[in-house]
C-alpha positions as CSV (number, residue, x, y, z in Angstrom):
1,M,0.0,-0.1,-0.2
2,Q,3.0,2.5,1.0
3,I,4.7,1.7,-2.8
4,K,1.2,2.9,-4.3
5,L,0.6,6.4,-2.2
6,L,4.7,6.5,-3.0
7,I,4.0,6.3,-7.4
8,Y,0.7,8.5,-6.6
9,G,2.7,11.0,-4.6
10,I,5.5,10.8,-7.4
11,F,2.4,11.8,-10.4
12,L,0.9,14.7,-8.4
13,I,4.4,16.0,-8.4
14,L,5.4,15.1,-11.5
15,L,1.7,16.0,-13.4
16,P,2.2,20.0,-14.0
17,V,6.2,19.1,-14.5
18,V,5.1,16.9,-17.6
19,G,2.0,19.7,-18.8
20,V,4.6,22.4,-19.6
21,F,6.5,20.1,-21.9
22,A,3.9,18.8,-23.5
23,Q,2.0,22.8,-23.8
24,K,1.2,22.9,-27.3
25,S,2.2,25.6,-29.4
26,R,-0.8,28.1,-30.5
27,T,-1.1,29.7,-34.4
28,V,-2.0,32.9,-34.3
29,S,-2.2,35.8,-37.2
30,V,0.1,38.4,-37.2
31,Y,0.6,41.6,-40.4
32,T,2.5,43.2,-42.4
33,N,1.3,46.0,-44.1
34,L,3.1,45.9,-47.4
35,D,1.9,49.9,-48.4
36,D,4.0,52.2,-49.7
37,K,4.7,53.9,-46.5
38,S,5.7,50.5,-44.3
39,C,8.3,49.5,-47.6
40,K,11.2,50.4,-48.5
41,T,11.7,50.6,-52.4
42,L,14.5,48.7,-53.5
43,E,13.5,49.5,-57.5
44,S,11.3,51.4,-58.8
45,E,11.1,52.6,-62.4
46,T,8.4,54.3,-64.2
47,E,9.3,53.9,-67.8
48,G,7.8,51.1,-70.1
49,A,5.2,49.4,-68.3
50,G,7.3,50.0,-65.0
51,R,9.1,48.0,-62.4
52,Y,8.8,48.3,-58.3
53,R,10.2,46.1,-55.6
54,G,9.8,47.2,-52.2
55,E,11.4,45.6,-49.4
56,C,8.7,44.9,-46.0
57,K,9.8,44.2,-42.3
58,G,8.1,40.1,-41.5
59,V,7.7,38.0,-38.8
60,G,10.8,35.6,-37.2
61,G,13.9,37.0,-39.6
62,Y,11.6,37.1,-43.1
63,K,11.1,39.5,-45.3
64,L,8.3,40.4,-47.6
65,Q,9.2,41.6,-51.1
66,V,5.9,43.4,-53.0
67,T,7.4,42.9,-57.1
68,E,5.5,45.2,-59.7
69,G,5.9,44.6,-63.5
70,D,3.4,45.0,-66.3
71,I,0.9,46.5,-64.0
72,R,1.2,43.0,-61.7
73,Q,1.9,42.7,-58.8
74,S,3.5,39.5,-57.0
75,I,5.1,38.7,-53.8
76,D,8.8,36.9,-52.4
77,V,9.5,35.6,-49.7
78,V,13.2,36.7,-48.7
79,A,14.2,33.8,-45.4
80,P,16.2,34.6,-42.4
81,N,19.1,33.2,-44.7
82,K,18.2,35.4,-47.0
83,N,17.4,32.9,-49.3
84,K,14.6,34.4,-52.0
85,Y,11.6,32.2,-52.6
86,E,9.7,34.0,-55.6
87,L,5.6,33.1,-54.7
88,D,5.0,34.6,-58.6
89,F,1.0,35.1,-58.0
90,V,0.5,35.8,-61.9
91,G,2.3,32.6,-63.1
92,H,0.0,30.1,-60.3
93,V,-3.2,32.4,-60.4
94,S,-4.3,35.2,-63.1
95,T,-2.1,36.7,-65.5
96,G,-4.7,39.8,-66.0
97,F,-4.2,42.6,-64.4
98,S,-3.5,42.5,-60.2
99,S,-2.5,43.7,-57.3
100,V,-1.9,42.8,-53.5
101,G,-3.8,43.8,-50.4
102,E,-3.1,46.1,-48.1
103,K,-1.7,43.3,-45.9
104,A,0.3,40.1,-45.6
105,E,-1.3,37.5,-42.7
106,W,1.1,35.4,-41.2
107,R,-0.3,32.5,-39.3
108,V,2.4,32.1,-36.8
109,T,3.2,29.0,-34.3
110,R,4.3,30.7,-30.5
111,K,6.1,29.2,-27.6
112,G,6.3,31.9,-25.1
113,K,7.6,34.5,-27.2
114,I,9.4,33.4,-30.1
115,Q,7.1,33.8,-33.0
116,T,7.7,30.5,-35.7
117,P,5.8,31.1,-39.1
118,V,4.3,28.3,-40.9
119,A,2.4,30.7,-43.8
120,L,1.4,33.1,-45.6
121,I,-1.4,34.4,-46.6
122,V,-2.0,37.0,-48.9
123,R,-5.1,39.1,-50.6
124,F,-4.9,39.1,-54.9
125,N,-6.9,41.4,-56.3
126,V,-7.0,40.3,-60.3
127,S,-9.0,42.1,-63.4
128,E,-9.5,39.3,-65.5
129,N,-12.7,40.5,-67.8
130,P,-11.1,42.1,-70.9
131,A,-14.3,44.1,-71.2
132,D,-14.5,45.9,-67.7
133,S,-11.3,46.0,-65.9
134,S,-13.0,47.6,-62.7
135,I,-14.4,44.2,-61.7
136,I,-11.8,42.5,-59.9
137,T,-11.4,39.2,-58.4
138,S,-10.2,38.9,-55.3
139,Y,-8.5,35.2,-53.9
140,L,-6.4,34.8,-51.0
141,V,-3.4,33.3,-52.1
142,V,-1.5,30.2,-49.3
143,S,1.8,29.6,-49.2
144,K,3.4,27.1,-46.9
145,I,7.0,28.2,-44.8
146,T,9.1,25.4,-44.0
147,K,12.5,25.1,-43.3
148,N,13.5,23.5,-46.5
149,Q,10.3,25.4,-48.8
150,I,8.1,28.0,-49.5
151,C,5.4,27.9,-52.4
152,I,1.8,28.5,-53.0
153,T,-0.2,25.0,-51.9
154,N,-3.7,26.6,-51.9
155,I,-5.8,29.6,-53.6
156,V,-9.0,30.1,-52.7
157,K,-11.7,31.9,-54.3
158,P,-13.9,34.7,-53.0
159,G,-16.3,33.7,-51.1
160,A,-18.4,34.4,-47.1
161,K,-16.0,31.6,-46.1
162,A,-13.1,32.5,-47.9
163,N,-10.7,33.9,-44.7
164,E,-11.6,31.0,-42.6
165,E,-11.0,29.0,-45.7
166,A,-7.5,30.1,-46.1
167,R,-6.0,30.5,-41.9
168,K,-7.5,26.4,-42.2
169,F,-5.4,25.3,-45.2
170,A,-2.5,27.6,-43.9
171,D,-2.4,26.0,-40.2
172,S,-2.1,22.0,-42.5
173,S,0.0,23.3,-45.1
174,A,3.5,22.4,-44.1
175,D,2.6,18.7,-45.8
176,K,0.7,19.9,-48.3
177,P,2.5,19.7,-52.4
178,C,3.7,22.8,-54.4
179,Q,1.2,23.6,-56.7
180,S,3.1,24.4,-60.4
181,A,2.3,27.3,-62.3
182,G,-1.0,27.3,-64.5
183,N,-2.6,25.8,-61.9
């Protein structure tokens, strides 16, 4: 009987310690502004079709570069090790005249004060109707961020639950394959 009480006592003492180690990290959203005021201009050319590249602060040592050429925008992700991953929205989503949204949504895990990006969601506004360029389709582009890969995994079409759907895709994107251009 005393051995059972001793084991039970040890269990009660260790239970809070085990709980600390078993604590699951939370996935939350952190935002990056993508406007001209928040991003540093790296390249700007107004002649011809015009080109632009601006760099915006990100999360966990990552940066975002907004790129524009021929009135079409996209995002490049620059990892802390300086590797650049071109998401190529034009090749993956639509070739129409386009712009990225005002903010990028990082899905990050938090353990204490450490934030680790696991995915990125960016709004991509496209003029796909040649007869009326004012008609805009607004997609949400979901990209996974892993140690070895950053790429588009899902494209969410407009809808009442698009934001929730994009977050769900983002939070489970680590094991998803990268989309190939034209999908």
